[in-house]
C-alpha positions as CSV (number, residue, x, y, z in Angstrom):
1,X,-17.8,12.8,3.9
2,X,-14.3,11.9,2.8
3,X,-14.4,11.6,-1.0
4,X,-10.9,10.1,-0.9
5,X,-11.5,7.3,1.6
6,X,-9.1,4.9,-0.2
7,X,-6.4,7.5,-1.1
8,X,-3.3,8.3,0.9
9,X,-0.4,10.6,0.4
10,X,1.5,8.2,-1.9
11,X,-0.8,5.4,-2.8
12,X,-4.5,4.5,-3.2
13,X,-6.3,1.2,-2.7
14,X,-8.2,-0.2,-5.7
15,X,-9.6,-3.4,-7.0
16,X,-7.1,-5.8,-8.6
17,X,-7.4,-6.3,-12.3
18,X,-6.7,-9.9,-13.4
19,X,-6.0,-8.7,-17.0
20,X,-3.7,-5.8,-16.2
21,X,-2.0,-7.1,-13.0
22,X,-1.3,-10.7,-13.8
23,X,2.3,-10.3,-15.1
24,X,3.4,-8.1,-12.3
25,X,1.9,-10.3,-9.7
26,X,3.5,-13.4,-11.3
27,X,6.9,-11.7,-11.2
28,X,6.5,-11.2,-7.4
29,X,5.8,-14.9,-7.0
30,X,9.2,-15.7,-8.5
31,X,10.9,-13.6,-5.7
32,X,11.4,-16.1,-2.9
33,X,12.4,-13.4,-0.4
34,X,9.1,-11.6,-1.0
35,X,7.2,-14.9,-0.7
36,X,9.0,-15.7,2.6
37,X,8.2,-12.2,4.1
38,X,4.5,-12.5,3.1
39,X,3.5,-16.0,4.1
40,X,4.4,-19.2,5.9
41,X,3.6,-21.3,2.8
42,X,6.5,-22.6,0.8
43,X,7.8,-20.1,-1.8
44,X,6.7,-21.2,-5.2
45,X,6.6,-19.4,-8.5
46,X,3.3,-19.2,-10.4
47,X,2.4,-19.5,-14.0
48,X,0.4,-16.6,-15.6
49,X,-2.7,-18.7,-15.5
50,X,-2.3,-19.6,-11.8
51,X,-1.7,-15.9,-11.0
52,X,-4.7,-14.8,-13.0
53,X,-6.9,-17.4,-11.3
54,X,-5.4,-16.3,-8.0
55,X,-6.3,-12.7,-8.5
56,X,-9.8,-13.5,-9.5
57,X,-10.3,-15.8,-6.5
58,X,-8.7,-13.2,-4.2
59,X,-11.1,-10.4,-5.4
60,X,-14.1,-12.8,-5.4
61,X,-13.4,-13.5,-1.7
62,X,-14.5,-9.9,-0.9
63,X,-17.4,-9.5,1.4
64,X,-18.9,-10.2,3.8
65,X,-15.8,-11.3,5.7
66,X,-12.9,-10.2,3.5
67,X,-11.9,-6.9,1.9
68,X,-9.0,-7.2,-0.6
69,X,-7.3,-4.3,-2.4
70,X,-4.5,-3.6,-4.8
71,X,-2.0,-0.9,-3.8
72,X,-1.3,1.6,-6.6
73,X,0.9,4.7,-6.6
74,X,-1.0,7.9,-6.8
75,X,1.5,9.4,-9.3
76,X,1.2,6.8,-12.1
77,X,-1.4,4.2,-10.8
78,X,1.3,1.5,-10.9
79,X,0.6,-1.7,-8.9
80,X,3.1,-1.9,-6.0
81,X,1.4,-4.3,-3.6
82,X,-1.6,-6.0,-2.0
83,X,-3.5,-5.4,1.2
84,X,-6.6,-6.9,2.7
85,X,-8.7,-7.4,5.8
86,X,-9.9,-11.0,6.4
87,X,-11.5,-13.3,9.0
88,X,-13.9,-10.6,10.0
89,X,-15.8,-11.3,13.2
90,X,-18.5,-8.7,13.0
91,X,-20.0,-9.5,16.4
92,X,-16.6,-8.8,18.0
93,X,-15.6,-5.9,15.8
94,X,-12.3,-7.4,14.8
95,X,-10.3,-8.6,11.8
96,X,-6.8,-9.5,10.6
97,X,-4.8,-7.4,8.1
98,X,-2.2,-8.6,5.6
99,X,0.0,-6.5,3.3
100,X,2.8,-7.1,0.8
101,X,4.8,-4.7,-1.3
102,X,5.9,-6.9,-4.3
103,X,8.9,-5.3,-6.0
104,X,12.1,-4.8,-3.9
105,X,12.7,-1.5,-5.7
106,X,9.4,-0.3,-4.0
107,X,10.5,-1.3,-0.5
108,X,11.4,1.4,2.0
109,X,9.6,4.2,0.0
110,X,6.6,4.5,2.4
111,X,4.1,2.8,0.2
112,X,3.3,0.1,2.8
113,X,3.1,2.6,5.6
114,X,0.7,4.8,3.6
115,X,-1.4,1.7,2.6
116,X,-1.6,0.6,6.2
117,X,-2.8,4.1,7.3
118,X,-5.5,3.9,4.6
119,X,-6.7,0.4,5.5
120,X,-6.8,1.2,9.2
121,X,-8.9,4.3,8.4
122,X,-11.2,2.1,6.3
123,X,-11.4,-0.5,9.1
124,X,-12.2,1.9,11.9
125,X,-14.4,4.5,10.1
126,X,-16.0,2.7,7.2
127,X,-16.4,-0.8,8.8
128,X,-16.7,0.5,12.3
129,X,-14.4,-2.1,13.7
130,X,-12.8,-2.1,17.2
131,X,-9.5,-3.9,16.6
132,X,-7.2,-5.0,13.8
133,X,-4.6,-7.8,14.3
134,X,-1.6,-9.0,12.3
135,X,1.2,-11.6,12.4
136,X,4.7,-10.7,11.4
137,X,7.8,-12.8,11.3
138,X,10.7,-12.2,13.7
139,X,13.2,-11.9,10.8
140,X,11.3,-8.9,9.3
141,X,12.4,-6.0,11.5
142,X,11.5,-3.4,8.8
143,X,7.9,-4.5,8.8
144,X,7.8,-4.6,12.6
145,X,9.0,-1.0,12.8
146,X,6.5,0.0,10.2
147,X,3.6,-1.6,12.1
148,X,4.8,0.0,15.3
149,X,4.8,3.4,13.5
150,X,1.2,2.7,12.4
151,X,0.2,2.2,16.0
152,X,0.3,-1.6,16.4
153,X,1.5,-3.1,19.7
154,X,3.2,-6.4,20.3
155,X,0.6,-8.6,22.0
156,X,2.2,-12.0,22.0
157,X,4.4,-14.4,20.1
158,X,4.2,-17.9,18.7
159,X,7.6,-19.2,19.7
160,X,9.6,-21.1,17.1
161,X,6.6,-21.8,14.9
162,X,8.2,-20.9,11.6
163,X,11.0,-23.0,10.0
164,X,13.2,-21.3,7.4
165,X,16.4,-22.9,6.1
166,X,16.7,-25.1,9.2
167,X,16.3,-22.3,11.7
168,X,13.2,-21.7,13.9
169,X,11.7,-18.2,14.1
170,X,8.9,-16.6,16.2
171,X,5.8,-15.1,14.8
172,X,4.9,-11.8,16.5
173,X,1.2,-11.1,17.0
174,X,0.4,-7.4,17.0
175,X,-2.8,-5.4,17.3
176,X,-4.3,-2.0,17.3
177,X,-7.5,-0.8,18.9
178,X,-9.7,1.9,17.5
179,X,-8.9,4.1,20.5
180,X,-5.2,3.8,19.8
181,X,-5.7,4.6,16.2
182,X,-7.8,7.7,17.0
183,X,-5.2,9.0,19.5
184,X,-2.4,8.4,16.9
185,X,-4.4,10.2,14.2
186,X,-5.2,13.1,16.5
187,X,-1.5,13.4,17.5
188,X,-0.4,13.3,13.8
189,X,-3.0,16.0,13.1
190,X,-1.6,18.3,15.8
191,X,2.0,17.8,14.5
192,X,0.9,18.8,11.0
193,X,-0.6,22.1,12.3
């Protein structure tokens, strides 16, 4: 058994802490670029109370159809992001994944890639799922490259469904099957030898 199921090379997945994480999470809500990369909802800053309530609601949504985690660095246990599986269809063996790295200073450091590897391992080995899907905005090429690196494949697009500053963008639908993930994991293991 893997005693470090939720640990990666750079980060680990943990429960969010509404007391400890509220101020950091609220700061992220004030960054409209982060909000626009994360969600289609209008960007809107949150008060500390709204954020604390949101963290509690997010963590309470766990199981049986949702699994939500905080992303913390291994080095200093600092909160850097959020990741979760939701909309679980157990009879089909599939779910959706969402991820956000909150602080711009943490972007491009591999935290998201490492967290995605962990959540996929969790989805395919612990939850025994068959596929994981996600949606990503056309104007987020960094995320698209990261998802492709994690093994996701473009499966379709929702044309011009997102309006940002008077311009229409596509949402790309990507997915990864358990067999794709297993092959990628074996290939990475061979390269490491």
